[in-house]
Structures are given as C-alpha cells and as structure tokens.
All heavy atoms as a GROMACS GRO file, in nm:
protein
  524
    1MET      N    1  -7.195   2.654  -1.999
    1MET     CA    2  -7.271   2.535  -1.975
    1MET      C    3  -7.418   2.571  -1.971
    1MET      O    4  -7.459   2.666  -1.907
    1MET     CB    5  -7.228   2.472  -1.842
    1MET     CG    6  -7.307   2.349  -1.806
    1MET     SD    7  -7.242   2.271  -1.657
    1MET     CE    8  -7.370   2.313  -1.543
    2SER      N    9  -7.500   2.495  -2.041
    2SER     CA   10  -7.643   2.522  -2.037
    2SER      C   11  -7.704   2.462  -1.911
    2SER      O   12  -7.651   2.369  -1.853
    2SER     CB   13  -7.711   2.465  -2.161
    2SER     OG   14  -7.702   2.324  -2.159
    3LYS      N   15  -7.814   2.518  -1.871
    3LYS     CA   16  -7.881   2.472  -1.750
    3LYS      C   17  -7.958   2.344  -1.782
    3LYS      O   18  -7.998   2.321  -1.895
    3LYS     CB   19  -7.978   2.579  -1.702
    3LYS     CG   20  -7.910   2.707  -1.662
    3LYS     CD   21  -8.013   2.811  -1.624
    3LYS     CE   22  -7.948   2.947  -1.619
    3LYS     NZ   23  -8.042   3.055  -1.629
    4PRO      N   24  -7.979   2.261  -1.680
    4PRO     CA   25  -8.059   2.140  -1.702
    4PRO      C   26  -8.200   2.175  -1.746
    4PRO      O   27  -8.251   2.285  -1.722
    4PRO     CB   28  -8.061   2.072  -1.565
    4PRO     CG   29  -7.941   2.125  -1.494
    4PRO     CD   30  -7.923   2.264  -1.546
    5THR      N   31  -8.264   2.080  -1.809
    5THR     CA   32  -8.398   2.099  -1.862
    5THR      C   33  -8.501   2.045  -1.764
    5THR      O   34  -8.481   1.942  -1.700
    5THR     CB   35  -8.413   2.025  -1.996
    5THR    OG1   36  -8.313   2.073  -2.085
    5THR    CG2   37  -8.548   2.045  -2.058
    6ILE      N   38  -8.613   2.114  -1.755
    6ILE     CA   39  -8.726   2.069  -1.676
    6ILE      C   40  -8.834   2.025  -1.774
    6ILE      O   41  -8.863   2.094  -1.871
    6ILE     CB   42  -8.780   2.182  -1.586
    6ILE    CG1   43  -8.680   2.213  -1.476
    6ILE    CG2   44  -8.916   2.144  -1.527
    6ILE    CD1   45  -8.725   2.321  -1.382
    7ARG      N   46  -8.891   1.908  -1.747
    7ARG     CA   47  -9.000   1.858  -1.831
    7ARG      C   48  -9.129   1.864  -1.750
    7ARG      O   49  -9.137   1.812  -1.639
    7ARG     CB   50  -8.974   1.715  -1.875
    7ARG     CG   51  -9.093   1.654  -1.949
    7ARG     CD   52  -9.057   1.528  -2.018
    7ARG     NE   53  -8.988   1.569  -2.141
    7ARG     CZ   54  -8.934   1.485  -2.227
    7ARG    NH1   55  -8.936   1.357  -2.205
    7ARG    NH2   56  -8.872   1.532  -2.335
    8ILE      N   57  -9.228   1.929  -1.807
    8ILE     CA   58  -9.359   1.940  -1.744
    8ILE      C   59  -9.457   1.864  -1.833
    8ILE      O   60  -9.470   1.894  -1.951
    8ILE     CB   61  -9.402   2.087  -1.730
    8ILE    CG1   62  -9.299   2.163  -1.647
    8ILE    CG2   63  -9.541   2.097  -1.668
    8ILE    CD1   64  -9.315   2.314  -1.650
    9HIS      N   65  -9.524   1.768  -1.773
    9HIS     CA   66  -9.620   1.687  -1.848
    9HIS      C   67  -9.758   1.709  -1.789
    9HIS      O   68  -9.786   1.669  -1.677
    9HIS     CB   69  -9.582   1.539  -1.841
    9HIS     CG   70  -9.670   1.451  -1.924
    9HIS    ND1   71  -9.662   1.316  -1.919
    9HIS    CD2   72  -9.766   1.479  -2.015
    9HIS    CE1   73  -9.750   1.263  -2.001
    9HIS    NE2   74  -9.814   1.360  -2.060
   10ASP      N   75  -9.845   1.772  -1.866
   10ASP     CA   76  -9.983   1.793  -1.824
   10ASP      C   77 -10.062   1.669  -1.864
   10ASP      O   78 -10.087   1.645  -1.982
   10ASP     CB   79 -10.040   1.918  -1.890
   10ASP     CG   80 -10.180   1.954  -1.842
   10ASP    OD1   81 -10.244   1.867  -1.779
   10ASP    OD2   82 -10.223   2.067  -1.867
   11THR      N   83 -10.100   1.589  -1.766
   11THR     CA   84 -10.167   1.462  -1.797
   11THR      C   85 -10.310   1.481  -1.845
   11THR      O   86 -10.365   1.392  -1.910
   11THR     CB   87 -10.167   1.369  -1.674
   11THR    OG1   88 -10.228   1.437  -1.564
   11THR    CG2   89 -10.027   1.327  -1.637
   12GLU      N   90 -10.370   1.595  -1.812
   12GLU     CA   91 -10.507   1.619  -1.860
   12GLU      C   92 -10.509   1.646  -2.009
   12GLU      O   93 -10.597   1.598  -2.081
   12GLU     CB   94 -10.569   1.734  -1.783
   12GLU     CG   95 -10.597   1.701  -1.638
   12GLU     CD   96 -10.658   1.817  -1.563
   12GLU    OE1   97 -10.704   1.914  -1.627
   12GLU    OE2   98 -10.661   1.809  -1.439
   13THR      N   99 -10.413   1.725  -2.057
   13THR     CA  100 -10.409   1.759  -2.200
   13THR      C  101 -10.306   1.678  -2.276
   13THR      O  102 -10.300   1.685  -2.398
   13THR     CB  103 -10.377   1.908  -2.218
   13THR    OG1  104 -10.247   1.934  -2.164
   13THR    CG2  105 -10.481   1.995  -2.150
   14ASP      N  106 -10.224   1.603  -2.204
   14ASP     CA  107 -10.115   1.522  -2.258
   14ASP      C  108 -10.011   1.608  -2.331
   14ASP      O  109  -9.942   1.561  -2.420
   14ASP     CB  110 -10.169   1.413  -2.351
   14ASP     CG  111 -10.071   1.298  -2.364
   14ASP    OD1  112  -9.998   1.270  -2.266
   14ASP    OD2  113 -10.065   1.235  -2.472
   15LYS      N  114  -9.999   1.734  -2.289
   15LYS     CA  115  -9.896   1.821  -2.346
   15LYS      C  116  -9.768   1.808  -2.264
   15LYS      O  117  -9.771   1.796  -2.142
   15LYS     CB  118  -9.940   1.967  -2.344
   15LYS     CG  119 -10.048   2.000  -2.444
   15LYS     CD  120 -10.076   2.148  -2.446
   15LYS     CE  121 -10.182   2.181  -2.548
   15LYS     NZ  122 -10.212   2.325  -2.550
   16VAL      N  123  -9.655   1.810  -2.333
   16VAL     CA  124  -9.525   1.803  -2.269
   16VAL      C  125  -9.449   1.930  -2.304
   16VAL      O  126  -9.437   1.967  -2.420
   16VAL     CB  127  -9.446   1.680  -2.317
   16VAL    CG1  128  -9.307   1.678  -2.256
   16VAL    CG2  129  -9.521   1.553  -2.283
   17ILE      N  130  -9.399   1.996  -2.200
   17ILE     CA  131  -9.323   2.120  -2.218
   17ILE      C  132  -9.183   2.097  -2.161
   17ILE      O  133  -9.169   2.059  -2.045
   17ILE     CB  134  -9.389   2.238  -2.148
   17ILE    CG1  135  -9.530   2.262  -2.204
   17ILE    CG2  136  -9.304   2.364  -2.160
   17ILE    CD1  137  -9.613   2.361  -2.123
   18ASP      N  138  -9.081   2.120  -2.242
   18ASP     CA  139  -8.943   2.115  -2.197
   18ASP      C  140  -8.890   2.257  -2.196
   18ASP      O  141  -8.905   2.330  -2.294
   18ASP     CB  142  -8.857   2.030  -2.291
   18ASP     CG  143  -8.891   1.883  -2.283
   18ASP    OD1  144  -8.932   1.837  -2.175
   18ASP    OD2  145  -8.875   1.812  -2.384
   19ARG      N  146  -8.828   2.294  -2.083
   19ARG     CA  147  -8.771   2.428  -2.073
   19ARG      C  148  -8.648   2.425  -1.984
   19ARG      O  149  -8.630   2.333  -1.905
   19ARG     CB  150  -8.873   2.528  -2.017
   19ARG     CG  151  -8.914   2.497  -1.873
   19ARG     CD  152  -8.996   2.610  -1.814
   19ARG     NE  153  -9.042   2.582  -1.681
   19ARG     CZ  154  -8.971   2.592  -1.568
   19ARG    NH1  155  -8.844   2.632  -1.575
   19ARG    NH2  156  -9.021   2.564  -1.451
   20GLU      N  157  -8.561   2.524  -2.001
   20GLU     CA  158  -8.444   2.536  -1.914
   20GLU      C  159  -8.487   2.583  -1.777
   20GLU      O  160  -8.588   2.653  -1.763
   20GLU     CB  161  -8.344   2.638  -1.971
   20GLU     CG  162  -8.246   2.580  -2.066
   20GLU     CD  163  -8.131   2.677  -2.094
   20GLU    OE1  164  -8.131   2.790  -2.045
   20GLU    OE2  165  -8.041   2.635  -2.167
   21MET      N  166  -8.410   2.544  -1.676
   21MET     CA  167  -8.438   2.591  -1.540
   21MET      C  168  -8.419   2.742  -1.534
   21MET      O  169  -8.334   2.797  -1.602
   21MET     CB  170  -8.341   2.526  -1.440
   21MET     CG  171  -8.364   2.383  -1.416
   21MET     SD  172  -8.248   2.326  -1.288
   21MET     CE  173  -8.304   2.160  -1.269
   22THR      N  174  -8.498   2.804  -1.444
   22THR     CA  175  -8.477   2.947  -1.418
   22THR      C  176  -8.352   2.960  -1.332
   22THR      O  177  -8.298   2.862  -1.281
   22THR     CB  178  -8.598   3.007  -1.344
   22THR    OG1  179  -8.608   2.946  -1.216
   22THR    CG2  180  -8.727   2.989  -1.423
   23VAL      N  181  -8.309   3.082  -1.311
   23VAL     CA  182  -8.191   3.108  -1.228
   23VAL      C  183  -8.213   3.057  -1.086
   23VAL      O  184  -8.126   2.994  -1.026
   23VAL     CB  185  -8.158   3.260  -1.228
   23VAL    CG1  186  -8.048   3.290  -1.129
   23VAL    CG2  187  -8.121   3.306  -1.368
   24VAL      N  188  -8.332   3.079  -1.031
   24VAL     CA  189  -8.364   3.035  -0.896
   24VAL      C  190  -8.367   2.882  -0.888
   24VAL      O  191  -8.312   2.823  -0.795
   24VAL     CB  192  -8.499   3.095  -0.850
   24VAL    CG1  193  -8.543   3.039  -0.716
   24VAL    CG2  194  -8.490   3.247  -0.845
   25GLU      N  195  -8.431   2.818  -0.986
   25GLU     CA  196  -8.436   2.672  -0.989
   25GLU      C  197  -8.297   2.612  -1.002
   25GLU      O  198  -8.265   2.512  -0.938
   25GLU     CB  199  -8.525   2.624  -1.105
   25GLU     CG  200  -8.671   2.653  -1.087
   25GLU     CD  201  -8.752   2.630  -1.213
   25GLU    OE1  202  -8.697   2.639  -1.325
   25GLU    OE2  203  -8.873   2.604  -1.200
   26PHE      N  204  -8.214   2.674  -1.086
   26PHE     CA  205  -8.079   2.624  -1.107
   26PHE      C  206  -7.995   2.639  -0.981
   26PHE      O  207  -7.918   2.549  -0.946
   26PHE     CB  208  -8.013   2.696  -1.225
   26PHE     CG  209  -7.881   2.637  -1.265
   26PHE    CD1  210  -7.872   2.506  -1.309
   26PHE    CD2  211  -7.765   2.711  -1.259
   26PHE    CE1  212  -7.752   2.450  -1.346
   26PHE    CE2  213  -7.643   2.658  -1.296
   26PHE     CZ  214  -7.637   2.526  -1.340
   27ALA      N  215  -8.011   2.749  -0.908
   27ALA     CA  216  -7.938   2.768  -0.782
   27ALA      C  217  -7.980   2.663  -0.680
   27ALA      O  218  -7.895   2.606  -0.610
   27ALA     CB  219  -7.964   2.909  -0.728
   28ALA      N  220  -8.110   2.633  -0.672
   28ALA     CA  221  -8.157   2.530  -0.581
   28ALA      C  222  -8.105   2.393  -0.623
   28ALA      O  223  -8.066   2.311  -0.538
   28ALA     CB  224  -8.310   2.530  -0.577
   29TYR      N  225  -8.101   2.368  -0.753
   29TYR     CA  226  -8.049   2.242  -0.807
   29TYR      C  227  -7.902   2.224  -0.770
   29TYR      O  228  -7.860   2.118  -0.723
   29TYR     CB  229  -8.067   2.240  -0.959
   29TYR     CG  230  -7.994   2.130  -1.031
   29TYR    CD1  231  -8.045   2.001  -1.033
   29TYR    CD2  232  -7.874   2.154  -1.098
   29TYR    CE1  233  -7.979   1.899  -1.100
   29TYR    CE2  234  -7.808   2.053  -1.164
   29TYR     CZ  235  -7.861   1.926  -1.165
   29TYR     OH  236  -7.794   1.826  -1.232
   30GLU      N  237  -7.823   2.330  -0.787
   30GLU     CA  238  -7.681   2.323  -0.753
   30GLU      C  239  -7.661   2.303  -0.603
   30GLU      O  240  -7.573   2.228  -0.561
   30GLU     CB  241  -7.608   2.449  -0.800
   30GLU     CG  242  -7.588   2.452  -0.950
   30GLU     CD  243  -7.510   2.574  -0.994
   30GLU    OE1  244  -7.531   2.684  -0.939
   30GLU    OE2  245  -7.426   2.558  -1.085
   31ALA      N  246  -7.742   2.368  -0.521
   31ALA     CA  247  -7.733   2.352  -0.376
   31ALA      C  248  -7.767   2.208  -0.337
   31ALA      O  249  -7.700   2.148  -0.252
   31ALA     CB  250  -7.826   2.450  -0.305
   32ASP      N  251  -7.870   2.153  -0.400
   32ASP     CA  252  -7.907   2.014  -0.373
   32ASP      C  253  -7.796   1.918  -0.414
   32ASP      O  254  -7.768   1.820  -0.344
   32ASP     CB  255  -8.036   1.976  -0.447
   32ASP     CG  256  -8.159   2.042  -0.390
   32ASP    OD1  257  -8.152   2.093  -0.276
   32ASP    OD2  258  -8.263   2.043  -0.460
   33GLN      N  259  -7.732   1.945  -0.527
   33GLN     CA  260  -7.622   1.861  -0.573
   33GLN      C  261  -7.504   1.867  -0.476
   33GLN      O  262  -7.443   1.765  -0.445
   33GLN     CB  263  -7.576   1.903  -0.713
   33GLN     CG  264  -7.678   1.873  -0.822
   33GLN     CD  265  -7.704   1.726  -0.839
   33GLN    OE1  266  -7.612   1.646  -0.843
   33GLN    NE2  267  -7.830   1.689  -0.846
   34ALA      N  268  -7.473   1.986  -0.427
   34ALA     CA  269  -7.363   2.002  -0.332
   34ALA      C  270  -7.394   1.929  -0.201
   34ALA      O  271  -7.306   1.863  -0.144
   34ALA     CB  272  -7.338   2.151  -0.305
   35THR      N  273  -7.518   1.938  -0.155
   35THR     CA  274  -7.558   1.868  -0.033
   35THR      C  275  -7.547   1.718  -0.053
   35THR      O  276  -7.498   1.646   0.035
   35THR     CB  277  -7.703   1.906   0.005
   35THR    OG1  278  -7.710   2.046   0.026
   35THR    CG2  279  -7.748   1.833   0.130
   36HIS      N  280  -7.592   1.670  -0.167
   36HIS     CA  281  -7.585   1.527  -0.197
   36HIS      C  282  -7.439   1.479  -0.200
   36HIS      O  283  -7.407   1.374  -0.142
   36HIS     CB  284  -7.652   1.498  -0.331
   36HIS     CG  285  -7.637   1.357  -0.377
   36HIS    ND1  286  -7.702   1.251  -0.318
   36HIS    CD2  287  -7.561   1.304  -0.476
   36HIS    CE1  288  -7.666   1.139  -0.378
   36HIS    NE2  289  -7.582   1.168  -0.475
   37LEU      N  290  -7.353   1.554  -0.263
   37LEU     CA  291  -7.211   1.516  -0.268
   37LEU      C  292  -7.147   1.516  -0.130
   37LEU      O  293  -7.067   1.427  -0.098
   37LEU     CB  294  -7.135   1.610  -0.363
   37LEU     CG  295  -7.164   1.593  -0.511
   37LEU    CD1  296  -7.092   1.701  -0.591
   37LEU    CD2  297  -7.125   1.455  -0.560
   38ALA      N  298  -7.184   1.613  -0.046
   38ALA     CA  299  -7.130   1.619   0.090
   38ALA      C  300  -7.176   1.498   0.171
   38ALA      O  301  -7.097   1.437   0.244
   38ALA     CB  302  -7.172   1.748   0.158
   39LYS      N  303  -7.304   1.463   0.160
   39LYS     CA  304  -7.357   1.347   0.232
   39LYS      C  305  -7.291   1.218   0.183
   39LYS      O  306  -7.261   1.128   0.262
   39LYS     CB  307  -7.508   1.338   0.217
   39LYS     CG  308  -7.583   1.440   0.300
   39LYS     CD  309  -7.733   1.424   0.283
   39LYS     CE  310  -7.807   1.529   0.364
   39LYS     NZ  311  -7.953   1.515   0.349
   40GLN      N  312  -7.270   1.209   0.053
   40GLN     CA  313  -7.206   1.091  -0.005
   40GLN      C  314  -7.062   1.079   0.045
   40GLN      O  315  -7.017   0.971   0.082
   40GLN     CB  316  -7.209   1.100  -0.157
   40GLN     CG  317  -7.159   0.976  -0.226
   40GLN     CD  318  -7.172   0.987  -0.378
   40GLN    OE1  319  -7.194   1.095  -0.433
   40GLN    NE2  320  -7.157   0.876  -0.446
   41ALA      N  321  -6.990   1.189   0.050
   41ALA     CA  322  -6.852   1.188   0.098
   41ALA      C  323  -6.847   1.150   0.246
   41ALA      O  324  -6.759   1.074   0.289
   41ALA     CB  325  -6.786   1.324   0.076
   42GLU      N  326  -6.943   1.199   0.324
   42GLU     CA  327  -6.950   1.166   0.466
   42GLU      C  328  -6.977   1.017   0.486
   42GLU      O  329  -6.914   0.952   0.570
   42GLU     CB  330  -7.059   1.248   0.533
   42GLU     CG  331  -7.072   1.223   0.682
   42GLU     CD  332  -7.183   1.305   0.746
   42GLU    OE1  333  -7.231   1.402   0.684
   42GLU    OE2  334  -7.222   1.270   0.859
   43ALA      N  335  -7.067   0.961   0.406
   43ALA     CA  336  -7.098   0.818   0.417
   43ALA      C  337  -6.977   0.734   0.379
   43ALA      O  338  -6.949   0.632   0.444
   43ALA     CB  339  -7.217   0.784   0.327
   44GLU      N  340  -6.904   0.775   0.276
   44GLU     CA  341  -6.784   0.702   0.235
   44GLU      C  342  -6.676   0.710   0.342
   44GLU      O  343  -6.608   0.611   0.369
   44GLU     CB  344  -6.732   0.757   0.102
   44GLU     CG  345  -6.821   0.721  -0.016
   44GLU     CD  346  -6.778   0.789  -0.145
   44GLU    OE1  347  -6.677   0.862  -0.146
   44GLU    OE2  348  -6.848   0.770  -0.247
   45ALA      N  349  -6.664   0.824   0.406
   45ALA     CA  350  -6.564   0.840   0.513
   45ALA      C  351  -6.600   0.751   0.632
   45ALA      O  352  -6.512   0.687   0.692
   45ALA     CB  353  -6.556   0.986   0.556
   46LYS      N  354  -6.728   0.744   0.666
   46LYS     CA  355  -6.772   0.658   0.775
   46LYS      C  356  -6.746   0.512   0.743
   46LYS      O  357  -6.702   0.435   0.829
   46LYS     CB  358  -6.920   0.680   0.805
   46LYS     CG  359  -6.950   0.805   0.882
   46LYS     CD  360  -7.098   0.817   0.912
   46LYS     CE  361  -7.129   0.945   0.988
   46LYS     NZ  362  -7.273   0.956   1.018
   47ALA      N  363  -6.774   0.471   0.619
   47ALA     CA  364  -6.752   0.333   0.579
   47ALA      C  365  -6.603   0.298   0.584
   47ALA      O  366  -6.565   0.188   0.627
   47ALA     CB  367  -6.808   0.309   0.439
   48THR      N  368  -6.519   0.390   0.541
   48THR     CA  369  -6.375   0.369   0.546
   48THR      C  370  -6.326   0.357   0.689
   48THR      O  371  -6.246   0.269   0.723
   48THR     CB  372  -6.301   0.484   0.474
   48THR    OG1  373  -6.347   0.489   0.339
   48THR    CG2  374  -6.152   0.464   0.475
   49ALA      N  375  -6.376   0.445   0.776
   49ALA     CA  376  -6.337   0.441   0.918
   49ALA      C  377  -6.384   0.311   0.983
   49ALA      O  378  -6.311   0.250   1.062
   49ALA     CB  379  -6.394   0.561   0.992
   50LYS      N  380  -6.504   0.267   0.949
   50LYS     CA  381  -6.557   0.143   1.004
   50LYS      C  382  -6.472   0.024   0.959
   50LYS      O  383  -6.437  -0.063   1.039
   50LYS     CB  384  -6.702   0.125   0.960
   50LYS     CG  385  -6.767   0.000   1.012
   50LYS     CD  386  -6.912  -0.010   0.965
   50LYS     CE  387  -6.976  -0.138   1.009
   50LYS     NZ  388  -7.115  -0.149   0.964
   51ALA      N  389  -6.438   0.021   0.830
   51ALA     CA  390  -6.355  -0.088   0.779
   51ALA      C  391  -6.218  -0.088   0.845
   51ALA      O  392  -6.164  -0.195   0.879
   51ALA     CB  393  -6.342  -0.076   0.627
   52ALA      N  394  -6.161   0.030   0.866
   52ALA     CA  395  -6.030   0.039   0.931
   52ALA      C  396  -6.037  -0.010   1.075
   52ALA      O  397  -5.947  -0.080   1.122
   52ALA     CB  398  -5.980   0.183   0.927
   53LEU      N  399  -6.145   0.025   1.145
   53LEU     CA  400  -6.161  -0.020   1.283
   53LEU      C  401  -6.176  -0.171   1.291
   53LEU      O  402  -6.115  -0.236   1.375
   53LEU     CB  403  -6.281   0.049   1.348
   53LEU     CG  404  -6.312   0.010   1.492
   53LEU    CD1  405  -6.193   0.043   1.583
   53LEU    CD2  406  -6.437   0.079   1.541
   54LEU      N  407  -6.257  -0.227   1.202
   54LEU     CA  408  -6.274  -0.372   1.200
   54LEU      C  409  -6.142  -0.443   1.171
   54LEU      O  410  -6.110  -0.545   1.234
   54LEU     CB  411  -6.381  -0.413   1.098
   54LEU     CG  412  -6.525  -0.375   1.133
   54LEU    CD1  413  -6.617  -0.408   1.017
   54LEU    CD2  414  -6.571  -0.442   1.260
   55THR      N  415  -6.064  -0.387   1.080
   55THR     CA  416  -5.933  -0.444   1.048
   55THR      C  417  -5.841  -0.435   1.170
   55THR      O  418  -5.770  -0.530   1.204
   55THR     CB  419  -5.870  -0.371   0.929
   55THR    OG1  420  -5.956  -0.387   0.816
   55THR    CG2  421  -5.734  -0.428   0.895
   56GLN      N  422  -5.844  -0.321   1.236
   56GLN     CA  423  -5.761  -0.300   1.355
   56GLN      C  424  -5.799  -0.399   1.465
   56GLN      O  425  -5.713  -0.451   1.536
   56GLN     CB  426  -5.777  -0.157   1.404
   56GLN     CG  427  -5.683  -0.119   1.516
   56GLN     CD  428  -5.703   0.028   1.557
   56GLN    OE1  429  -5.807   0.088   1.530
   56GLN    NE2  430  -5.604   0.083   1.622
   57LEU      N  431  -5.928  -0.425   1.480
   57LEU     CA  432  -5.974  -0.520   1.581
   57LEU      C  433  -5.955  -0.666   1.538
   57LEU      O  434  -5.961  -0.756   1.621
   57LEU     CB  435  -6.122  -0.495   1.613
   57LEU     CG  436  -6.155  -0.363   1.681
   57LEU    CD1  437  -6.306  -0.344   1.690
   57LEU    CD2  438  -6.092  -0.356   1.819
   58GLY      N  439  -5.934  -0.685   1.410
   58GLY     CA  440  -5.913  -0.820   1.358
   58GLY      C  441  -6.041  -0.902   1.351
   58GLY      O  442  -6.037  -1.025   1.365
   59ILE      N  443  -6.156  -0.835   1.329
   59ILE     CA  444  -6.282  -0.906   1.317
   59ILE      C  445  -6.352  -0.866   1.187
   59ILE      O  446  -6.319  -0.764   1.126
   59ILE     CB  447  -6.376  -0.878   1.436
   59ILE    CG1  448  -6.411  -0.730   1.447
   59ILE    CG2  449  -6.313  -0.929   1.566
   59ILE    CD1  450  -6.513  -0.697   1.555
   60THR      N  451  -6.449  -0.947   1.148
   60THR     CA  452  -6.527  -0.917   1.027
   60THR      C  453  -6.652  -0.839   1.066
   60THR      O  454  -6.686  -0.829   1.184
   60THR     CB  455  -6.569  -1.046   0.955
   60THR    OG1  456  -6.659  -1.118   1.042
   60THR    CG2  457  -6.449  -1.133   0.921
   61ALA      N  458  -6.720  -0.788   0.967
   61ALA     CA  459  -6.844  -0.715   0.991
   61ALA      C  460  -6.949  -0.807   1.053
   61ALA      O  461  -7.026  -0.765   1.140
   61ALA     CB  462  -6.897  -0.654   0.861
   62GLU      N  463  -6.953  -0.932   1.009
   62GLU     CA  464  -7.048  -1.028   1.064
   62GLU      C  465  -7.018  -1.054   1.212
   62GLU      O  466  -7.111  -1.064   1.294
   62GLU     CB  467  -7.044  -1.160   0.986
   62GLU     CG  468  -7.097  -1.149   0.844
   62GLU     CD  469  -6.997  -1.087   0.746
   62GLU    OE1  470  -6.875  -1.090   0.774
   62GLU    OE2  471  -7.042  -1.032   0.645
   63GLN      N  472  -6.892  -1.064   1.247
   63GLN     CA  473  -6.855  -1.085   1.386
   63GLN      C  474  -6.892  -0.964   1.471
   63GLN      O  475  -6.938  -0.979   1.585
   63GLN     CB  476  -6.705  -1.116   1.398
   63GLN     CG  477  -6.667  -1.251   1.340
   63GLN     CD  478  -6.516  -1.269   1.329
   63GLN    OE1  479  -6.444  -1.172   1.309
   63GLN    NE2  480  -6.471  -1.394   1.339
   64ALA      N  481  -6.875  -0.845   1.416
   64ALA     CA  482  -6.913  -0.724   1.489
   64ALA      C  483  -7.063  -0.721   1.513
   64ALA      O  484  -7.109  -0.682   1.620
   64ALA     CB  485  -6.868  -0.600   1.410
   65LYS      N  486  -7.141  -0.764   1.414
   65LYS     CA  487  -7.287  -0.768   1.430
   65LYS      C  488  -7.324  -0.864   1.542
   65LYS      O  489  -7.413  -0.837   1.622
   65LYS     CB  490  -7.354  -0.811   1.300
   65LYS     CG  491  -7.357  -0.704   1.195
   65LYS     CD  492  -7.426  -0.752   1.068
   65LYS     CE  493  -7.416  -0.651   0.959
   65LYS     NZ  494  -7.475  -0.700   0.833
   66LEU      N  495  -7.256  -0.978   1.547
   66LEU     CA  496  -7.282  -1.074   1.655
   66LEU      C  497  -7.250  -1.014   1.792
   66LEU      O  498  -7.323  -1.035   1.888
   66LEU     CB  499  -7.200  -1.202   1.634
   66LEU     CG  500  -7.251  -1.297   1.524
   66LEU    CD1  501  -7.151  -1.410   1.505
   66LEU    CD2  502  -7.386  -1.352   1.562
   67LEU      N  503  -7.142  -0.941   1.799
   67LEU     CA  504  -7.103  -0.881   1.926
   67LEU      C  505  -7.203  -0.774   1.971
   67LEU      O  506  -7.228  -0.757   2.091
   67LEU     CB  507  -6.964  -0.818   1.917
   67LEU     CG  508  -6.847  -0.914   1.910
   67LEU    CD1  509  -6.718  -0.837   1.880
   67LEU    CD2  510  -6.833  -0.991   2.039
   68LEU      N  511  -7.260  -0.704   1.876
   68LEU     CA  512  -7.349  -0.593   1.909
   68LEU      C  513  -7.495  -0.635   1.922
   68LEU      O  514  -7.579  -0.554   1.960
   68LEU     CB  515  -7.337  -0.483   1.804
   68LEU     CG  516  -7.198  -0.418   1.797
   68LEU    CD1  517  -7.191  -0.321   1.680
   68LEU    CD2  518  -7.164  -0.348   1.928
   69SER      N  519  -7.525  -0.762   1.892
   69SER     CA  520  -7.666  -0.805   1.900
   69SER      C  521  -7.698  -0.863   2.036
   69SER      O  522  -7.619  -0.888   2.119
   69SER     CB  523  -7.696  -0.908   1.794
   69SER     OG  524  -7.618  -1.024   1.811
   0.00000   0.00000   0.00000
C-alpha cells in the first residue's frame, strides 16, 4: 500500500508540491486514525447504551431532556 500524499501549496510563489508522507508522518497519521476510530467506537457505544436505557425506562429522548432540565 502506498502512503498518503501530502500537498504543500506555497501561496507566495503559487507552487504546489505533492509528495508521499515520510515514515514519521505516516506513523503519526496511522496513530491519529486509530485514535479517531477508538473515539468513534466509544461514541457509538455510548449512544447505544443511552438508547437502551431510554427504551428500558420507556421514555423518549425528549422526555429525558425535560426530566433533566
């Protein structure tokens, strides 16, 4: 698999340079992607748990907001 490309645009000279990420940049990119996926999975798990709790209580999200306000 090839590494993602980085685009550098020098606005003073209007030159555009496209290059592959370095090993260090690619490692940071992969770490950022893994962190993003973990946060996304955590948010989905929280949303699922919240929906299950609301169903168990027999109320809607709007009703829960009213109760908590």
